[in-house]
C-alpha positions as MATLAB code, in Angstrom:
seq = 'METIDHKTITINGINLHIAEKGEGPIVLLLHGFPELWYSWRHQILFLAAHGYRAVAPDLRGYGDTTGAPLNDPTKFTALHVVGDIVALIDSLGADKVFVVGHDWGAIIAWNLCLFRPDKVKALVSLSVHFIPRNPQRKPVDNFRLAYGDAHYICRFQEPGEIEGVFANIGTKQVITKFLTYRDPAPFYFPKDNSLGDADHHTPIVLPSWLTEEDIDYYLKKFEQTGFTGGINYYRCFDLNWELGAAWTDGKVNVPVKFVVGELDLVYNIPGVKDYIHNGGFKKDVPLLEEVVVIEGVAHFITQEIPDKVNQHIFDFLQKF';
ca = [
       6.873    0.376    5.060;
      10.421    1.523    5.628;
      11.290   -1.855    7.157;
      10.664   -3.584    4.068;
      13.737   -4.783    2.078;
      14.270   -3.996   -1.562;
      16.626   -5.593   -4.047;
      17.103   -6.570   -7.728;
      18.193   -9.980   -9.038;
      19.046  -10.820  -12.770;
      17.252  -13.817  -14.118;
      16.085  -14.577  -17.717;
      17.776  -11.369  -18.986;
      15.684   -8.981  -16.879;
      16.292   -7.265  -13.538;
      13.622   -8.249  -11.314;
      12.744   -6.018   -8.312;
      11.496   -7.780   -5.194;
      10.278   -6.277   -1.935;
      10.619   -8.858    1.068;
      10.508   -9.003    4.831;
      10.571  -11.708    7.472;
      12.214  -14.937    8.193;
      10.602  -18.485    7.787;
       8.851  -20.282    5.037;
       8.538  -18.232    1.950;
       5.275  -16.799    0.613;
       5.503  -15.392   -2.908;
       2.937  -12.623   -3.619;
       2.099  -12.053   -7.223;
       0.318   -8.739   -8.250;
      -2.149   -8.154  -11.087;
      -2.911   -5.074  -13.227;
      -2.582   -2.105  -12.738;
      -0.581   -2.972   -9.738;
       2.869   -3.562   -8.205;
       4.622   -5.209   -5.370;
       2.900   -2.307   -3.494;
      -0.519   -3.919   -3.657;
       0.810   -6.586   -1.098;
       1.937   -3.893    1.439;
      -0.368   -5.072    4.229;
       0.128   -8.701    3.552;
       3.953   -8.388    3.457;
       4.060   -6.786    7.024;
       1.418   -9.211    8.333;
       3.075  -12.340    7.143;
       6.572  -11.100    8.274;
       5.142  -10.546   11.794;
       3.711  -14.191   11.710;
       6.584  -16.199   10.931;
       6.913  -16.052    7.191;
       9.179  -14.459    4.642;
       7.062  -12.561    2.370;
       8.595  -12.011   -1.199;
       6.692   -9.643   -3.573;
       8.218   -8.998   -7.178;
       7.121   -6.325   -9.615;
       6.402   -8.713  -12.498;
       8.052   -8.437  -15.700;
       7.033   -5.006  -17.429;
       6.113   -3.378  -14.131;
       7.534   -0.872  -11.820;
      11.164   -1.290  -10.897;
      11.680   -4.465  -12.808;
      13.506   -3.611  -16.139;
      14.797   -5.254  -19.254;
      11.665   -6.775  -20.657;
      11.258   -5.676  -24.299;
       8.038   -3.584  -23.847;
       7.732   -3.252  -27.659;
       7.361   -7.130  -28.079;
       4.173   -8.426  -26.566;
       5.194  -11.991  -27.335;
       7.731  -11.674  -24.470;
       5.069  -11.555  -21.882;
       3.466  -15.033  -22.123;
       2.631  -17.241  -18.991;
       5.550  -19.248  -19.972;
       7.840  -16.178  -19.802;
       6.471  -14.939  -16.528;
       6.237  -18.534  -14.903;
       9.938  -18.783  -16.027;
      10.654  -15.659  -14.053;
       8.851  -16.993  -10.947;
      10.695  -20.459  -11.126;
      14.151  -18.453  -11.325;
      13.316  -16.453   -8.364;
      12.192  -19.427   -6.343;
      15.597  -20.845   -7.214;
      17.527  -17.555   -6.448;
      15.965  -17.511   -2.955;
      17.358  -21.021   -2.344;
      13.934  -22.694   -1.925;
      12.774  -26.017   -3.182;
       9.153  -25.022   -2.692;
       7.227  -22.105   -1.617;
       3.861  -20.945   -0.743;
       2.228  -18.572   -3.380;
      -0.521  -16.085   -3.334;
      -1.773  -14.531   -6.528;
      -4.164  -11.886   -7.277;
      -5.778  -10.993  -10.684;
      -2.913  -11.566  -13.264;
      -0.902  -12.659  -10.633;
      -3.435  -15.418  -10.152;
      -3.385  -16.499  -13.669;
       0.409  -16.690  -13.437;
       0.128  -18.633  -10.088;
      -2.337  -21.065  -11.667;
      -0.094  -21.612  -14.641;
       2.938  -22.053  -12.391;
       0.931  -24.958  -10.520;
       0.184  -26.452  -13.922;
       3.785  -26.267  -15.214;
       5.773  -26.803  -12.111;
       3.652  -28.225   -9.303;
       6.829  -29.434   -7.614;
       7.779  -25.652   -6.864;
       4.511  -24.938   -4.931;
       3.530  -25.946   -1.385;
       0.006  -24.415   -1.681;
      -1.660  -21.765   -3.328;
      -4.028  -18.916   -2.297;
      -5.671  -17.609   -5.180;
      -7.407  -14.274   -5.052;
     -10.218  -12.891   -7.399;
      -9.451  -15.088  -10.550;
     -10.317  -18.862  -10.371;
      -8.599  -21.584  -12.381;
      -9.558  -20.876  -16.044;
      -9.611  -24.310  -18.068;
      -8.390  -24.033  -21.825;
     -11.175  -24.242  -24.183;
      -9.661  -26.062  -27.198;
     -12.613  -24.728  -29.308;
     -12.194  -20.941  -29.108;
      -9.540  -18.488  -28.483;
      -9.934  -16.335  -25.251;
     -10.074  -13.023  -26.967;
     -12.853  -14.264  -29.405;
     -14.739  -15.553  -26.332;
     -14.606  -11.955  -24.724;
     -15.662  -10.413  -28.088;
     -18.351  -12.681  -28.597;
     -19.825  -12.201  -24.871;
     -19.182   -8.555  -24.619;
     -18.468   -6.917  -27.961;
     -15.407   -4.721  -29.239;
     -15.724   -2.149  -26.421;
     -14.758   -4.647  -23.619;
     -11.458   -3.684  -22.064;
      -9.763   -7.009  -22.975;
     -10.778   -6.475  -26.679;
      -9.568   -2.860  -26.512;
      -6.384   -3.873  -25.030;
      -5.269   -5.970  -28.024;
      -4.034   -3.511  -30.453;
      -0.482   -2.376  -29.700;
      -0.375    1.416  -28.908;
      -4.069    2.098  -29.113;
      -5.138    1.962  -25.524;
      -1.941    3.469  -24.432;
      -3.122    6.661  -26.556;
      -6.280    6.621  -24.734;
      -4.718    6.397  -21.345;
      -2.391    9.244  -22.226;
      -5.381   11.317  -23.030;
      -7.250   10.432  -19.785;
      -4.037   10.859  -17.533;
      -2.306    8.348  -15.658;
      -3.525    9.105  -12.122;
      -7.328    9.001  -13.268;
      -6.729    5.502  -15.118;
      -5.062    4.152  -11.935;
      -7.753    5.530   -9.613;
     -10.554    4.366  -11.758;
      -9.392    0.892  -11.938;
      -8.395    0.518   -8.438;
     -11.683    2.038   -7.122;
     -13.873    0.053   -9.621;
     -16.687   -1.673   -7.658;
     -19.322   -2.642  -10.261;
     -19.750   -6.436  -10.978;
     -20.682   -5.478  -14.453;
     -18.101   -5.860  -17.252;
     -15.461   -2.998  -17.672;
     -15.752   -1.191  -20.996;
     -13.815    1.265  -22.875;
     -16.240    2.932  -25.444;
     -14.832    3.986  -28.647;
     -15.386    7.604  -27.588;
     -12.234    7.065  -25.333;
     -13.937    7.710  -22.002;
     -13.512    5.517  -18.990;
     -17.205    5.359  -19.033;
     -17.543    8.489  -17.124;
     -19.409   11.699  -18.230;
     -16.080   13.576  -17.555;
     -13.063   11.654  -17.031;
     -11.644   14.657  -15.286;
     -14.071   14.672  -12.476;
     -11.802   13.702   -9.585;
     -12.774   10.234   -8.067;
     -13.546   10.093   -4.332;
     -11.137    7.622   -2.787;
     -12.457    4.964   -0.485;
     -11.249    4.680    3.135;
      -8.874    1.975    2.317;
      -6.844    3.852   -0.534;
      -4.911    7.142    0.212;
      -3.585    9.770   -1.861;
      -0.126    8.725   -0.867;
      -0.852    5.066   -2.153;
      -2.259    6.448   -5.566;
       1.012    8.656   -5.737;
       3.190    5.560   -5.391;
       1.385    3.853   -8.299;
       1.348    7.053  -10.352;
       5.124    7.485   -9.819;
       5.854    4.028  -10.989;
       3.527    4.103  -14.038;
       4.613    7.412  -15.191;
       8.014    5.980  -15.474;
       7.216    2.800  -17.146;
       3.848    3.443  -18.788;
       1.062    0.722  -19.074;
       2.440   -1.112  -22.038;
       4.146   -3.933  -19.860;
       1.084   -4.515  -18.031;
      -1.293   -4.479  -21.039;
       1.009   -6.965  -22.838;
      -0.308   -9.832  -20.603;
      -3.585   -9.270  -22.109;
      -2.105   -9.129  -25.720;
      -0.674  -12.705  -24.701;
      -4.134  -14.218  -24.061;
      -4.442  -15.834  -27.447;
      -0.667  -16.685  -27.688;
      -0.965  -18.244  -24.161;
      -3.957  -20.384  -25.396;
      -1.644  -21.414  -28.380;
       1.283  -22.261  -26.413;
      -0.904  -24.014  -23.702;
      -2.307  -26.651  -25.988;
      -0.263  -29.326  -24.300;
      -1.990  -28.647  -21.048;
      -5.642  -28.948  -22.302;
      -7.496  -30.812  -19.473;
      -4.502  -30.458  -17.281;
      -5.341  -30.774  -13.653;
      -3.670  -28.523  -10.970;
      -2.218  -30.922   -8.459;
      -1.402  -28.532   -5.435;
      -3.597  -27.603   -2.336;
      -5.639  -24.537   -3.065;
      -7.759  -21.948   -1.230;
      -9.860  -19.460   -3.308;
     -10.989  -16.177   -2.078;
     -13.343  -13.745   -4.004;
     -15.182  -10.649   -3.374;
     -18.885  -10.920   -4.210;
     -18.931   -7.670   -6.375;
     -15.716   -8.891   -8.232;
     -16.185   -8.388  -11.897;
     -14.498  -11.706  -12.742;
     -16.684  -13.471  -10.278;
     -19.735  -12.138  -12.043;
     -18.730  -13.167  -15.725;
     -21.614  -15.532  -16.955;
     -21.023  -19.150  -16.081;
     -18.269  -18.407  -13.501;
     -20.164  -18.982  -10.450;
     -21.568  -22.270  -11.940;
     -18.021  -23.391  -12.561;
     -16.863  -22.333   -9.062;
     -19.717  -23.643   -7.095;
     -20.951  -26.669   -9.114;
     -18.109  -29.044   -9.505;
     -16.232  -27.817  -12.441;
     -13.466  -26.080  -10.414;
     -13.095  -28.914   -8.114;
     -12.663  -31.310  -11.022;
      -9.947  -29.145  -12.490;
      -8.428  -28.627   -9.084;
      -8.777  -31.849   -7.169;
      -6.957  -30.499   -4.227;
      -9.157  -27.364   -3.954;
      -9.845  -27.087   -0.289;
     -11.928  -23.860    0.338;
     -13.839  -21.439   -1.616;
     -14.524  -18.199    0.263;
     -16.878  -15.412   -1.060;
     -16.861  -12.299    0.939;
     -19.964  -10.146    0.689;
     -19.785   -6.310   -0.278;
     -16.256   -6.617   -1.413;
     -15.026   -5.821   -5.069;
     -11.889   -6.789   -7.071;
      -8.790   -5.426   -5.225;
      -9.368   -7.361   -2.050;
      -5.565   -7.347   -0.809;
      -6.033   -3.541   -0.271;
      -9.930   -3.246    0.388;
     -10.024   -5.732    3.238;
      -6.371   -6.474    4.090;
      -7.072   -7.888    7.680;
      -9.723  -10.417    6.442;
      -7.565  -11.417    3.457;
      -4.321  -11.782    5.679;
      -6.256  -13.881    8.097;
      -7.485  -16.267    5.222;
      -3.978  -16.586    3.811;
      -2.623  -17.213    7.217;
      -5.210  -19.877    8.206;
      -4.604  -21.690    5.068;
      -0.743  -21.632    5.267;
      -0.826  -23.005    8.853;
      -2.161  -26.162    7.574;
       1.264  -27.089    5.997;
];
């Protein structure tokens, strides 16, 4: 890990922290929630050892990236974050890059491919498939209709509310609970402010792939920043929907490989498997080359099964 370089670049009024290593074609690695560049530690080392330049930013609102106004959720739309990524690509001196996105990083990557396909050689999307815009209904209404008010995305909407819940539970417990979540069922925050546990102070046993040292790194950074930056992405769901009207029915014209764990809660949302496997996905992403579902694996696949994920990324990038 000591061999990974860190630097900060100033773009779009924020100071974007990036971790990078290696020489060769650039692979941009975009993290999700509640994560950081650190979620890609295994991929950075692997890609650098295999002839690529791996670049993993802390996205706006996260980690050592500073300057985004946390108290203004409207500054965290897909247009803002894709804008950061385009500026990052330009600052790296590249015309086009490979992109790998996970969770919110995948959503940002899909939007990058929709808005600026000229910037992307190919995309590997992990955990979150392309989600076409439904002109009839806002996303948060969709979640509320499907799951009710206690669903985490609904609970995340009110500024400050869930931050208070998280403060009560404790940063370490929140991060550990998220990163070790393995249930294909939806994630709820009941109104009693628990994390769905009988006692949220009971220590969670870490899986073999997540060490105390890993948790401590996340803990240190989220204690510095709080969770608001990351949660603001969820608060932009409906605003993204409004701003994205021009891209209704837009196709993603970039070569894509999609990899998901069979136990991933996103993969198990009703209707998603049908969309992915029965033609909808391919219709919206004509250059979709491969869909890989990995048995017995949950949401945080870059960390749970790094060797398999590294190989899937490498095999796909080698085609270009």
